[in-house]
N, C-alpha and C positions, 0 to 999 in steps of 0.2 A: 403531471403532462400538460402540457400547455395548448389547449384546446379552441382557445378564440381564436373567432373569425378576424379575415385579415383578406388582402389580399393574394391572389395567389401571381405568384414567377414562373413561367412555366418555359423559361429559356433551360433553365438546369436539367429540368426531367427531361428534357431532348437530349440534351446534352451527354446526360444519365442512359438513354435507350439507347443511343451511339455506341456510348462505352460497350455499354453489356454485351451487344450485340455481336462486336467487334472482340471480344473476349472468348464468347463463346463460339463463333464463328472457328478463329485461330485452334480455337480446342479443337474442333471437330474435321480440320481444312484437311486432314490424313483419312481420315474417311471413308470417305466413297471413292478414293483412289489410293488406295493400302499396296495391290501387289505392283501399281505401276510405278507408283512411291518405292517402291524395295527395292526394286529395280534400278531405278535411276540412279538412287540414294546409292546404293551397293550394298544393300542389309538384305535381311529376311525378311518376310510379313511381319513377324514376330518383334521383331523390333521396331517396327513402324507402329503397330501396334504401343508400344510404349509410352509413343508419343501421344497420348491422348491418356493413358490410362495412370499417366503421372498426376492427372490435375485431379481426380477424388482424393488421393492418397495425401499429395499437398494440402487440401483445403481442410481433410481432416485434420491436420497437426496447428492449420493456422483458423478457421473458423470463427473458435470464441478469440483470441488476440485481435483479430482482426474487427470484432464486435467491438470490444470493449475501447479499441482506437475510436474508432469510428464515435460510440458515443461520447468518445471525452473531447477529441479534434477529429472532428465530423469535419473540415473541408481539407485540413493538408491531409489526412487517410483516404480519402476517397481521390483527391486529384494527384498521390503515389499509387494509387490500383490502376487509372488512368494511363498515366507517365509508363508504372512497369508492363501493363499492354500493349504499349504501342513500342515501347523500349524491345522487346521481344519478340514481335511484331519483325521488328527491324534488322534483328542480332538475327534473326536466321535468313535473313539476306547478306549474311558478312562473310559468307564463304565458310569452307573448316566441312564441308558435308555433313554427315549425319552427327556426328557431332556439334556444329556448330547451330542446326536445326534442333537435336534437343536443348543444348542450353539456350536458345531462344524461347522454347516450347515451355521451359524449368521457368524464365523470367514471368510468363504469361501467367502459371499455373500460383507463381506465388504472387503475383497481383489483383488473382479471379477474388478471394473472399473478400478484399478492399473496396470492392467493385457489387457484387452480388449483393453483399448485405447490407450496403447503402439506402437501397429505391423505399421502404419503409421511415429511416431519420428522414432521407430525403424530403417525401412528402410532408413529412411533419414541418421540415422549414421553408419551405417552398409556398405550399400550399393553401389556399383557406380549406378549412375543414369539410365544404359542399363540394371542393375537387379532389379529395385524399382520394377517396374511393376510383377515380378514374387516373389521375396519376399515380397510381400503381399496378394498373390494370396496364399504362401504357408504357412501363415504364420493363413490366415484367415482361410483355410482349417485345421488346428489347433483346430481351434471351432467345426468348423462339423466332425470332427474325434470322438471329444468330445461326440456327440450325440451318435455315432454310438458304443463305449465302452460301453456308460453309458446301451442301448438297449440293448447288446452283452451279459455283466455281467448279467442282471438281466433275461434275457429267458436262458441261457445256466447254471446258477447257480441258482434264485431264492431266495423269501423269506425265505427257509428252513436253505440257506447257507447266511444268511444276513451278517453274520460276516466277512464271508471267502470276501463278495464282498465289505467290507468295509475295509478290510485288503489288500485287492486287489490295489482299488484305492487308500488309503492310499500312498502304495509302490510305486504305477505310481506320481502322485504327488511329493513325496518326491524325486525319479530319477530324474523328469524333472526341480526341484529347484536344484541340483547336478550341470545338464549342464550348465542353465541361470549362476548361480552364475561364473560356470570355464570361460563361455564366456562374463563374465560382464567389463573386462579390455578390450579385444577387441571393445567395443561399445564407439564411439567417445563423447567424455562429452562434446563438444562445437558444435557441427553441427548441425548445425540448429536453434539453440537456439541464436543466435547473434541479435542485432539488439534492438528496442524500447522496446518493449514488454518485455524484461527480466528484465528490468526498474522498475518497477512495481512489487512491495513486496509485501509482503502476498496471505494466501487464501482467507481475510475475503468475504463478498458480492459486495463489492467498484469493488473488482480483478476480480469478477465473472462474474458481469453485464459488464462489460471493456471488457473483453476477448468476451464474448459472444456479443455485439455490434462491434469487428471486426473483428470476424468469419461471424455475421448475413451478413455488408455491402456486401459480395461479393455474386450478386445473381446466378453465378455459384452453391455457397452452400447452398442455399437456394429453388433450384427446388432440388438438390441432397437429400437435407431432406426430401422436401414433397415425392420425390420418394421412398424412406428408408419408410416414415413412412405406406406407403401402399403396398409395394412389402413385408415388415417383416410383414407389420398389417396381411398378406392373408396366408406368411409363417407360423406365429405362431400360428394364427386362427384354420392352418389345421391340425397342429402337431396337437392343445391343443384338437380336436372336430371328430377327423377322426374315429376313434374308437366308438363314440355313434353315428356319423351320417350313418355309414356302418353295423351296429348290426342290424338294419332291414333287411340288404341285409344279413345274415346271417356270418358278419364275426365277430369275437370274437378279444379277448382282445390282443391274443398272435401272430393272422394273423395282426391286426392293428398293432403291434409294429415291425413285419418282416416288412410290407408296409413299415412303416418310416426309418426303417433301408437302405432299396433300394433305395427309392427316397433320403438320405442324402448320402446314397455311391456315387452312380450315381454322385451325387452336387460334391463328394469330387473330383474325378477323373476332371468333367469338371471344376470346379473350377480352378483347378492346373495346364490346360492345354492351355486354351481359354484365359484367362484373361491377358498374357504379347504381344499375338498377338495382341488381339485388341487396347490394349495400343499402343503400336509402330505405329499399322497404322491409330490411333486417329477413329477408327470404337465406341466410349463407346457408343457414343445416337440411332446410330443403332442396336447394342447390344439388348440395353435394350427395344427400340420400335421392337425390335421382342422375345423379352421375353416376353414383357407384352400380347399380345395376345397368346403364345405359355404357360403361366401361367391360361389365361381363357379359353383355350381347353381344359386343364385337368379338371379344376372343372368340364367345362359341360358335359364334357365323365362319370362325376361319376353321374353328377344329372339325367341325360338321362339312364346310364346304370349302376347303382351300384351293385359293389359285387368283389371279391377279384382279378379277372382273371382281369376287369377292372382297377382294384386298384392299381398293379404293373405297369399298361401300365402308368396308369396315373401319376402316382408318380416318377416313371422312368424320366419321360416325365418333370415334375413341377422340381426337382431334379437340369435335367441334361441344363434346359433353367434359371432358374430361381437362383440358388444358386452361379453359380458365377456372377451376378448381386456387390454382395458385395464389393470383390475384386476390381471387376471394380471402382466401387463408390466409394472406401475404395483411390484406388490409383488416382484420382483423386483431394483425399483432401490430399493426400501427395502433390501434384504441386502446389497446390495453395495454401497452406497456411503456410509453412514458419514454423514462430518460435509459430505458433498458432497447428502443424497440431492436437496435440494431444485431445487440446480442442474442434476442431473441431472434431475430431475421436469418442470426448463424446456426442457431439451433434448428430451425425448421429445415436449412440447409442439409447440415450435418445430417437428421432426420431421413430427408429424402436421398443423401448420397447410401448410406449404411441400408437403407430398405432396396434400392440399386443393388447393392451388393448381395442380398440374402435372397431375395427373391432370384437376380441373376443366376447364379449358385444353385438354384432349387430346379432355374428351367434349363441350365445347363445338364445336369443330371436323367433330364429326358429329352435334349435336344436330339437325339435318335428317334424320337416317336411325337413327330408333329400333334398331332390331337393331342393326348395326356397333359404337352407344355401347353397346350393353350388351356385346358380345363384347369392346368393349375395357376395359372396366371387368372381365369376368369374368377376362381378360389380366393386367391388372394384379394382382389378389388370386391367381394361380397362379402369379407370379414371387417371388411372397412364400414361395410353398413351402420351396424349398431352403433360404434363410434358417431355418426353422422347423426344417428337420434340423440345421442346422449348429448353432443354435442347442442342439438335443437335446444334441451331442457335445459344447460348451462345458460343458454344465453337469454333465455325465457324466464330465469330464477333472475340473473345479473338486471336484466331491464335495461333501458338505453344508455347508451354510453354517455355520464357526466363530467369525465372526467376523474376516472379513476385511476389508483396508481395501483403499482405490481404490492402485494404480500399475501398471506395466506387466508383461503376464501373457502368457506364450507364445499363440500364435492359433492 
């Protein structure tokens, strides 16, 4: 892995943050206005739900191929993901009713893995070592900004002005592509790609399994993947079911959307401010050990005292302490994976999507019993605590990063 010092080039990371936020916004455009969109498009609310549900399904299929493509052909693959994002957003405006919107969502979903998997490789190729944790924090914050944009657009414009929502979203996505395309020459093509990993041709199944074995050989990355599985499982489950679980306490859909905006907005600020300092002082495991009980406390608060007021407190706490975990763990990936950074990032996102599926399904079984459902989410969070302790021991044993390469290491 190239860990040499050099000058930082920030425009590519800014362009990436715009594109990643656009991609996430397009994914969730219809979530806060599901019922109204269904009426506008002449379909059921379940059909509108498919517009978001196709994203994790497509991601599972394309995560590893996209990671391999980024590791070998970084600039064209990232640009392709950005163009698909903007192209899908534009396709949603082309008419054809629900079928046209679904086609546009599918195109955006195909581009998503090439965008999300790129954040660690982009930091390696554009930023000096001292700036990479900050860059990954900024790039990760772009993902969360997309959540806020989707909900703000839905809450302010509503389904009655769905065409305006789609037009504004497409304009934002196109602007992001233009900034990223202008910054593309500033991305060092060869940084982080040297080594035996690049000698493997193709994106086929054998190449994917070889890359996965290489990444999985690092026990730190195995532990991080397990942490992402549980942490993002709780996060996705909360965002999926918060309105349903708080309805008996008098929280309506618009209030629930505001709660989610508060959670993500506080998380964005926290995710930009804290991870660089945490990485510099090598406090990653300590930060995660603090985040785990904090997330559990937030869930338990909603179990014992559900309502809008406690919801704002609990979700703000959840955002401040848990959302920074993503850039913290992505920075560890960047440090340890070198030529496999994008493949390893794809593995983390896969773990997060899988965790979201498992935890959300468990909570769904309890959805008519809000208190046990919140307690179940708290238990999933607590289950991550020994993993955070294990990560601390592994990082202390590994010592400072001095240019490690992937390979089998003692657990």
